N, C-alpha and C positions, 0 to 999 in steps of 0.2 A: 826452510819452509816446511811446516808439518804436513802430513798426508791430508788432514782435514782442510787446511788452508789451500793446499794444492787442488783438492777436489772442487772447492768453492771457486777458486780462480779459473779452473778449466771450464766450469759451467758458465761463469761470467763471460769468458772469452768465446765460448761456443755461441752464446746468444749474440755477442758483439759482432762476430764475423758471419753469422747466418741470417741476421736481420737484413732484409733487402735494402740496398742503398745504391749509390752511383757505381761502386765497384762491381756489385752483383749484376746490375744492368749492363755495364760494359762487358763483363764476362759472357753474359748471355748473347749480347749482340755480336761479340767476336766469334763465339761458337757458331752462330748462324751464318755469318758471311765469310769466315776464314776456314772453318773446319776445326776439328778438335786439336790436331797436332799443332797447327800454326797458332791457334788461339792460346795455347799454353804459354806462349811468350808473354802474354798479358798477365797471366798468373805469376810468372817469374818477376814481373815488374811490381806487382802487389807485395810479393814477399820481400823485395828490395826495400820498399817503403816501410813495411812492417819492421824489418830488421833495423832500419835507420831510426824509426820512431821509438822502438824499444830502447835502443842505445841512448837516444836523446832524453828519453824519460828517465833512464837510470842516472843520467848526468844532471837532471833537473831542468833541462832546457824547455821541455813542454810546459812545465809549471810557470816559467817566466813568460812564455808566449800567452798562455791563458790568462795570466795576471796583467798583461799589457793591453788595455782597450784599443790602442792605436794599431798594434800588430795584429790583434784578433780581427778588428774591423777591416783592415787592408786585405788580410787573407780571406775573410768572409766574402767581400765584394768581388775579389778576383775569382774565387771559386764559383760564386753564383753566376758571374758573367760567362765563364767557360762552360758550365753545365747547361745554361740556357742556350748558348750558341750551339752546342752539340745536339740539344734537343730539337731546336728549330731546323738545323741541317738534316737531322735524321727524319723529321716529319716530311720535309720537302722531297727527300730522296726515297721515301717509303714506297712510292708507286713504281719504282724501277725494279726490274726482275732481279731475283736473288742469284748472284753468281759468286762462286768461291773466289774471293779477291786474292790478288798476288801482291799484297802490300809488303814492303820490306819489313823484316823482323825489327829493325831499329825503330821504324815508325809505329809499329804495334806496341813495342815496349815503352817508348816515350809517351805515347798517348795514355796508356794504362797507368804509368808512373805519375803523370800529371794529374789524372783524375783521382788517384789514390792520395796524392799529397795535398791538393788544393783545398780539401774539405777540413776546415778547422774543427769540425765535430770529431774528427779523428784524434786531434790533440786532446779534446775533452775526454774521449774514451780511454786513451792511453794514460792520461792523468788520473782518471778514476781507478784504473787498474792498479796503478802504483800507489795511490794514496790509500787504497783499501786493503791491498794484499801484501805489500812489501813491509817487512818488519824493520823499524828504524834502528833497533839495537843489534841487528845482524848485518855483517858486511854485505853490501849490495851485490857485488859481483858473484859471490857465492850463491845468492838467490837467483841471479840471472841464469845460472847453469840449469835451473829448473824452469824458470819462467819462459826463457826464449825458445827452447825446444817445444814446450807445450803450446805456446802461442803460434809458432811457425807451422807445426804439424796440423793444428786445427784450421789455421788460415789456408793452408794448402788444400786440405780436404774440402773445405767449404767452397772455395772459388773454383776448384777443379769440378766440383759438382755443378755449380752454376754454368760453367763452360760446357760441360757435357749436356746439360739441359738445352743450352742454345744450339749445340751441334745437332741434337735430336730434332729441335724445332726447325732448324735450317733444312734438314733432309725432308721433313714432312711438308715444309712450305714451298719447296722448289716448284715453281709453276702453279702454285695454288693461289686462288683469289684472296683467301683469308690472310695470306702472308702480309698484305698491305696493312691490315689492322694489327697484326702482331707487332710489326715494326713501328707502327704509330703509337702503340701502347708504350713501347720502349722509349721512343722519343718523348712522349708525354711525361714519362717518369723522370727523364733528365730535366725537363723544364720545371716540373713540380719540385724536384730536389733543389734546383737552383733558386726558385722563388722562396722555398722554406729556408734555405741557407741564408739568402739575402736578408730575410726578416728575423733571423735568429738574434736573440738578445746577446749583447756583449757582456762578458763576465763583469760583475760588479755594478751592472746597471739594471738589474731586475729581469 
């Protein structure tokens, strides 16, 4: 991968991981209710998903999923249902006082991993990255030595930033009335993302 191609890929990935979505909302929420240190478990889960999807993209699996209307629709509906559930649950619990939760690390990790994985738009994003930036006449694994570190470093910086934002909001909102509305905005984002995901067009159907 040339330096010019790497620069364009890095800019694409920066936009991909900094555009607010379910992962960002979950990181902010984790930072608010768990504190910075424990919330970083969620970032580790996102990095797990990113590593897995990068490898699957290199193997061509994401292209197969995106090309299968049945697989895409199933993932889309499952993801939409989970996001809407999380949003409704968050809205109902928004009026409870903020307390630093003592959730097990495994629970934090699995929830973040599920949110990162269920969104089939992630498949589309990884597919776009590989279709646009991977050179077909160059061995894929040599290119992965450049692509993976770049993607994972930018992903780490982005979602650590969202988590820090949430931790800051959590400290500011402890005992504050406006905290209810901050948490309801987060919950509404989950619901909106779920509805948008559920109405997303299946590849090949316009």
